[in-house]
C-alpha positions as CSV (number, residue, x, y, z in Angstrom):
1,X,-19.2,-16.4,21.6
2,X,-18.1,-16.6,18.0
3,X,-21.0,-17.5,15.4
4,X,-20.7,-20.2,13.5
5,X,-22.0,-20.2,9.9
6,X,-21.9,-23.1,7.6
7,X,-20.2,-22.6,4.2
8,X,-20.8,-26.0,2.7
9,X,-21.2,-29.6,4.0
10,X,-17.6,-29.7,5.0
11,X,-16.9,-25.9,5.9
12,X,-17.7,-23.4,8.4
13,X,-16.7,-19.7,9.3
14,X,-16.9,-18.7,12.7
15,X,-18.0,-14.7,12.6
16,X,-16.1,-13.1,15.8
17,X,-16.8,-9.7,16.1
18,X,-14.7,-7.8,13.1
19,X,-12.6,-11.1,12.4
20,X,-13.3,-14.4,11.2
21,X,-11.8,-18.0,11.2
22,X,-12.8,-21.2,9.8
23,X,-13.6,-25.1,10.1
24,X,-12.4,-27.5,7.5
25,X,-13.2,-30.9,7.4
26,X,-11.9,-33.8,5.1
27,X,-12.7,-37.6,5.7
28,X,-9.6,-38.4,8.1
29,X,-8.9,-34.9,9.6
30,X,-10.3,-31.5,10.5
31,X,-8.7,-28.0,10.4
32,X,-9.1,-24.8,12.5
33,X,-7.6,-22.2,10.6
34,X,-6.9,-19.8,13.1
35,X,-9.0,-19.0,16.4
36,X,-10.2,-15.5,16.3
37,X,-10.1,-12.5,18.9
38,X,-12.6,-13.6,21.6
39,X,-12.7,-17.2,21.3
40,X,-10.9,-19.1,24.0
41,X,-13.3,-22.0,23.4
42,X,-12.6,-22.0,19.8
43,X,-11.9,-25.9,19.9
44,X,-14.9,-26.9,21.5
45,X,-16.8,-24.7,19.0
46,X,-15.3,-27.0,16.1
47,X,-15.5,-30.0,18.1
48,X,-19.5,-29.3,18.3
49,X,-19.6,-29.9,14.6
50,X,-16.9,-32.4,14.0
51,X,-15.9,-35.6,15.7
52,X,-12.8,-35.7,13.3
53,X,-9.0,-35.1,15.0
54,X,-8.8,-31.5,15.1
55,X,-5.7,-29.9,13.8
56,X,-4.8,-26.2,14.4
57,X,-3.2,-23.8,11.5
58,X,-2.7,-20.0,12.1
59,X,-2.4,-17.7,9.0
60,X,-0.6,-15.3,11.3
61,X,-0.4,-14.5,14.8
62,X,-1.8,-11.2,15.1
63,X,-4.1,-11.1,18.6
64,X,-7.2,-11.5,16.8
65,X,-6.1,-14.6,15.3
66,X,-5.0,-16.8,18.2
67,X,-7.4,-16.1,21.0
68,X,-8.2,-20.1,21.3
69,X,-4.5,-21.4,20.6
70,X,-3.8,-22.5,24.0
71,X,-5.8,-25.1,23.9
72,X,-3.7,-26.9,21.3
73,X,-0.1,-28.6,22.1
74,X,0.8,-27.6,18.2
75,X,0.1,-25.5,15.9
76,X,0.7,-25.4,12.2
77,X,2.4,-22.0,11.4
78,X,5.2,-20.8,9.0
79,X,8.5,-20.9,10.9
80,X,8.9,-17.3,10.1
81,X,5.8,-16.7,12.0
82,X,7.1,-18.0,15.5
83,X,8.7,-15.2,17.0
84,X,5.7,-13.3,16.5
85,X,3.6,-16.0,18.0
86,X,6.0,-16.3,21.2
87,X,6.0,-12.7,21.7
88,X,2.2,-12.6,21.9
89,X,2.7,-15.4,24.5
90,X,2.1,-18.0,22.6
91,X,2.7,-21.6,23.4
92,X,2.5,-24.7,22.1
93,X,4.9,-26.7,19.7
94,X,5.4,-25.4,16.3
95,X,4.8,-27.8,13.6
96,X,6.5,-25.8,10.5
97,X,4.3,-25.6,7.0
98,X,6.4,-24.1,4.3
99,X,5.5,-22.4,0.8
100,X,4.2,-25.6,-1.3
101,X,3.7,-27.5,1.5
102,X,0.1,-30.0,1.0
103,X,-2.0,-30.7,4.5
104,X,-4.3,-33.7,3.1
105,X,-7.5,-33.9,5.3
106,X,-8.2,-36.9,3.5
107,X,-9.8,-36.4,0.3
108,X,-9.3,-32.4,0.7
109,X,-5.6,-31.3,-0.2
110,X,-4.7,-27.8,1.4
111,X,-1.6,-26.3,-0.3
112,X,0.3,-23.5,1.8
113,X,1.4,-20.1,-0.1
114,X,3.7,-17.9,1.4
115,X,2.2,-14.5,1.5
116,X,4.6,-12.4,4.2
117,X,4.4,-8.7,4.6
118,X,1.5,-7.9,6.8
119,X,3.3,-10.4,9.3
120,X,6.9,-12.2,8.2
121,X,5.2,-15.7,8.2
122,X,1.6,-14.9,6.7
123,X,0.3,-17.8,4.5
124,X,-2.5,-18.2,2.4
125,X,-4.1,-21.6,2.3
126,X,-5.2,-23.1,-1.3
127,X,-8.1,-25.5,-0.8
128,X,-6.8,-27.2,-4.3
129,X,-10.1,-29.1,-5.4
130,X,-12.5,-26.5,-4.2
131,X,-10.5,-23.6,-6.0
132,X,-11.1,-21.5,-2.8
133,X,-7.8,-19.1,-1.5
134,X,-8.3,-18.4,2.3
135,X,-6.1,-15.4,2.4
136,X,-5.8,-14.5,6.1
137,X,-5.4,-10.6,6.5
138,X,-3.5,-9.8,3.2
139,X,-6.2,-9.9,1.0
140,X,-9.5,-8.1,2.1
141,X,-11.4,-5.1,1.2
142,X,-11.3,-3.7,4.7
143,X,-8.0,-1.6,6.1
144,X,-4.8,-3.6,6.0
145,X,-2.2,-2.9,8.5
146,X,1.8,-2.2,7.3
147,X,2.6,-0.2,9.9
148,X,5.0,-0.8,12.9
149,X,7.0,-4.1,13.7
150,X,6.5,-7.1,11.8
151,X,5.0,-5.3,8.8
152,X,6.8,-4.5,5.7
153,X,5.1,-2.7,2.6
154,X,7.9,-3.9,0.1
155,X,7.3,-7.9,1.0
156,X,3.9,-7.6,1.1
157,X,3.7,-5.9,-2.4
158,X,5.9,-8.9,-3.8
159,X,3.7,-11.2,-2.0
160,X,0.7,-9.6,-4.0
161,X,2.3,-10.1,-7.0
162,X,3.3,-13.6,-6.4
163,X,-0.3,-14.6,-5.1
164,X,-1.6,-13.6,-8.7
165,X,0.4,-15.9,-10.3
166,X,-2.1,-18.5,-8.8
167,X,-5.1,-16.6,-10.2
168,X,-5.8,-19.7,-12.5
169,X,-6.3,-22.0,-9.4
170,X,-9.1,-20.2,-7.1
171,X,-12.6,-18.6,-8.1
172,X,-13.1,-16.9,-4.6
173,X,-11.5,-15.9,-1.8
174,X,-12.2,-16.1,1.8
175,X,-10.3,-13.2,3.9
176,X,-10.6,-12.9,7.6
177,X,-11.6,-9.4,7.6
178,X,-14.2,-7.3,5.6
179,X,-16.8,-8.6,3.4
180,X,-17.1,-12.3,2.6
181,X,-16.4,-13.7,0.2
182,X,-14.4,-11.7,-2.1
183,X,-13.4,-11.8,-6.1
184,X,-10.0,-13.0,-7.5
185,X,-9.9,-9.4,-9.0
186,X,-9.0,-8.2,-5.4
187,X,-5.5,-9.1,-5.7
188,X,-4.4,-7.2,-8.9
189,X,-6.4,-4.4,-7.3
190,X,-4.6,-4.4,-3.9
191,X,-1.4,-5.0,-5.8
192,X,-2.1,-1.4,-7.6
193,X,-2.8,0.4,-4.4
194,X,0.0,-0.7,-2.7
195,X,2.6,0.3,-5.3
196,X,0.8,3.5,-5.9
197,X,2.0,4.0,-1.8
198,X,5.6,2.5,-2.6
199,X,5.6,5.2,-5.3
200,X,4.4,8.1,-2.8
201,X,1.5,8.4,-5.3
202,X,-1.4,7.3,-3.3
203,X,-4.3,9.3,-1.7
204,X,-2.8,9.0,2.2
205,X,-3.7,11.0,5.4
206,X,-2.3,11.0,9.0
207,X,-4.6,9.7,11.3
208,X,-3.9,8.7,15.0
209,X,-4.8,4.8,15.5
210,X,-4.8,4.2,19.3
211,X,-2.1,6.4,19.9
212,X,0.0,5.5,16.9
213,X,0.8,8.2,14.4
214,X,0.5,6.3,10.9
215,X,-0.8,7.3,7.3
216,X,-4.3,6.1,6.1
217,X,-4.0,5.1,2.1
218,X,-7.9,4.6,1.3
219,X,-8.8,3.3,-2.4
220,X,-12.4,2.6,-3.4
221,X,-11.8,-1.1,-2.8
222,X,-9.6,-1.3,0.3
223,X,-7.3,0.8,2.5
224,X,-3.8,0.6,4.4
225,X,-2.4,1.6,7.4
226,X,1.2,2.5,6.7
227,X,3.9,3.9,8.4
228,X,4.0,7.9,8.9
229,X,5.8,10.0,7.7
230,X,5.7,9.2,4.0
231,X,8.9,7.6,2.2
């Protein structure tokens, strides 16, 4: 069972093995951001913490973020993520969210930032007044998956460059993997690293990852699994 940890009066994180997801509450509604990998009861876990009407939004639809999705009839996500969602057996009606959209939970506005590359419809979520960025998998100090179907290194680099333009709007980042929390300076560092990968100048080694031959490009602050061989 995922462990719930209170961050502040209206925010919780759920630690579910090596992935985390979040519950954000306003005065009128609550939002579950992802549903983890081993948490088919994610909705029930959230409802033990709040009696507010509960919505679900996915940062993206890799398997470790959607284990409890089936308990919801509708899911907020980028329309660019629907194919990925359905390919994973995802059900329910998609409520599309697009770059710049604001979802107000009641005194708690959340702004969607398109952040594709890790997956086609990856998004980040800016908790506007709290100045917190929920980054999904795209910003973290672990190893970021950028190989195989649905991944795009060049699009990921462009997304990081754009995310850096919002740096004056957040003070801290809440990622779904790795250390919690992380600082805003991780964004330009990741951009520097993935730019080195694009140029073929990164310190990469071939590894076998569950039967897939990939390149591990490791830096002091994070790393990337990329397609092999090197371009």
